[in-house]
One Martini backbone bead per residue (centre of mass of N, CA, C, O) as a GRO file, in nm:
protein
   98
    1UNK     BB    1  -0.657   5.612  -0.599
    2UNK     BB    2  -0.474   5.435  -0.418
    3UNK     BB    3  -0.700   5.312  -0.239
    4UNK     BB    4  -0.831   5.146  -0.462
    5UNK     BB    5  -0.584   4.971  -0.541
    6UNK     BB    6  -0.532   4.846  -0.260
    7UNK     BB    7  -0.819   4.715  -0.214
    8UNK     BB    8  -0.793   4.505  -0.450
    9UNK     BB    9  -0.533   4.343  -0.305
   10UNK     BB   10  -0.693   4.273  -0.074
   11UNK     BB   11  -0.740   4.015   0.166
   12UNK     BB   12  -0.921   3.816   0.333
   13UNK     BB   13  -0.886   3.589   0.587
   14UNK     BB   14  -1.100   3.390   0.482
   15UNK     BB   15  -0.979   3.337   0.202
   16UNK     BB   16  -0.707   3.234   0.296
   17UNK     BB   17  -0.814   3.001   0.468
   18UNK     BB   18  -0.961   2.854   0.237
   19UNK     BB   19  -0.712   2.805   0.060
   20UNK     BB   20  -0.554   2.639   0.265
   21UNK     BB   21  -0.770   2.420   0.312
   22UNK     BB   22  -0.785   2.329   0.019
   23UNK     BB   23  -0.490   2.248  -0.014
   24UNK     BB   24  -0.483   2.037   0.215
   25UNK     BB   25  -0.713   1.859   0.108
   26UNK     BB   26  -0.584   1.792  -0.169
   27UNK     BB   27  -0.326   1.669  -0.058
   28UNK     BB   28  -0.460   1.437   0.093
   29UNK     BB   29  -0.601   1.308  -0.154
   30UNK     BB   30  -0.342   1.250  -0.311
   31UNK     BB   31  -0.207   1.062  -0.105
   32UNK     BB   32  -0.441   0.859  -0.084
   33UNK     BB   33  -0.440   0.776  -0.385
   34UNK     BB   34  -0.155   0.665  -0.394
   35UNK     BB   35  -0.200   0.443  -0.186
   36UNK     BB   36  -0.435   0.295  -0.332
   37UNK     BB   37  -0.282   0.235  -0.594
   38UNK     BB   38  -0.051   0.074  -0.470
   39UNK     BB   39  -0.231  -0.146  -0.336
   40UNK     BB   40  -0.365  -0.239  -0.606
   41UNK     BB   41  -0.088  -0.322  -0.749
   42UNK     BB   42   0.010  -0.446  -0.441
   43UNK     BB   43  -0.108  -0.699  -0.314
   44UNK     BB   44   0.006  -0.801  -0.006
   45UNK     BB   45   0.253  -0.640   0.106
   46UNK     BB   46   0.236  -0.705   0.408
   47UNK     BB   47   0.264  -1.013   0.379
   48UNK     BB   48   0.549  -1.005   0.262
   49UNK     BB   49   0.688  -0.878   0.506
   50UNK     BB   50   0.615  -1.103   0.705
   51UNK     BB   51   0.744  -1.334   0.550
   52UNK     BB   52   1.033  -1.221   0.546
   53UNK     BB   53   1.063  -1.205   0.852
   54UNK     BB   54   1.020  -1.511   0.905
   55UNK     BB   55   1.257  -1.612   0.723
   56UNK     BB   56   1.486  -1.456   0.900
   57UNK     BB   57   1.402  -1.607   1.142
   58UNK     BB   58   1.561  -1.853   1.318
   59UNK     BB   59   1.313  -1.980   1.472
   60UNK     BB   60   1.138  -2.004   1.179
   61UNK     BB   61   1.300  -2.153   0.953
   62UNK     BB   62   1.173  -2.438   0.960
   63UNK     BB   63   0.871  -2.356   0.962
   64UNK     BB   64   0.923  -2.133   0.696
   65UNK     BB   65   1.045  -2.305   0.439
   66UNK     BB   66   0.735  -2.330   0.379
   67UNK     BB   67   0.420  -2.340   0.244
   68UNK     BB   68   0.110  -2.336   0.330
   69UNK     BB   69  -0.196  -2.381   0.293
   70UNK     BB   70  -0.314  -2.093   0.121
   71UNK     BB   71  -0.043  -1.985   0.051
   72UNK     BB   72   0.195  -1.818  -0.088
   73UNK     BB   73   0.439  -1.942  -0.357
   74UNK     BB   74   0.570  -1.697  -0.554
   75UNK     BB   75   0.749  -1.599  -0.323
   76UNK     BB   76   1.080  -1.640  -0.295
   77UNK     BB   77   1.076  -1.940  -0.385
   78UNK     BB   78   0.844  -2.100  -0.248
   79UNK     BB   79   0.758  -2.393  -0.121
   80UNK     BB   80   0.555  -2.646  -0.061
   81UNK     BB   81   0.497  -2.859   0.190
   82UNK     BB   82   0.218  -2.943   0.054
   83UNK     BB   83   0.170  -3.006  -0.252
   84UNK     BB   84   0.083  -2.744  -0.481
   85UNK     BB   85   0.136  -2.486  -0.707
   86UNK     BB   86  -0.127  -2.259  -0.778
   87UNK     BB   87  -0.215  -2.074  -1.084
   88UNK     BB   88  -0.416  -1.850  -1.165
   89UNK     BB   89  -0.510  -1.624  -1.392
   90UNK     BB   90  -0.590  -1.459  -1.136
   91UNK     BB   91  -0.353  -1.383  -0.921
   92UNK     BB   92  -0.217  -1.568  -0.683
   93UNK     BB   93  -0.028  -1.805  -0.578
   94UNK     BB   94  -0.104  -2.134  -0.429
   95UNK     BB   95  -0.143  -2.374  -0.198
   96UNK     BB   96  -0.235  -2.719  -0.281
   97UNK     BB   97  -0.333  -2.934  -0.024
   98UNK     BB   98  -0.250  -3.145   0.253
   0.00000   0.00000   0.00000
């Protein structure tokens, strides 16, 4: 009787391996979906980091004190070098002009 009860609770190594693989696969999908959702909610996050880095760099401070045409102008209160800051209904504001 005890051998029947013990055999019911034993699991084959294949089933354990499949459960671990499934868990790791689902974990990867969850992390990837969080990344994609974050990128969708905050588009251009990498551009912002590059812009902040350039603004702090003393060599580029004069060159990057204003936004060039077609660059974003609504971040960090950056003014346009030439032209004006245009904000469409959807999307980021950008510098427009010569």
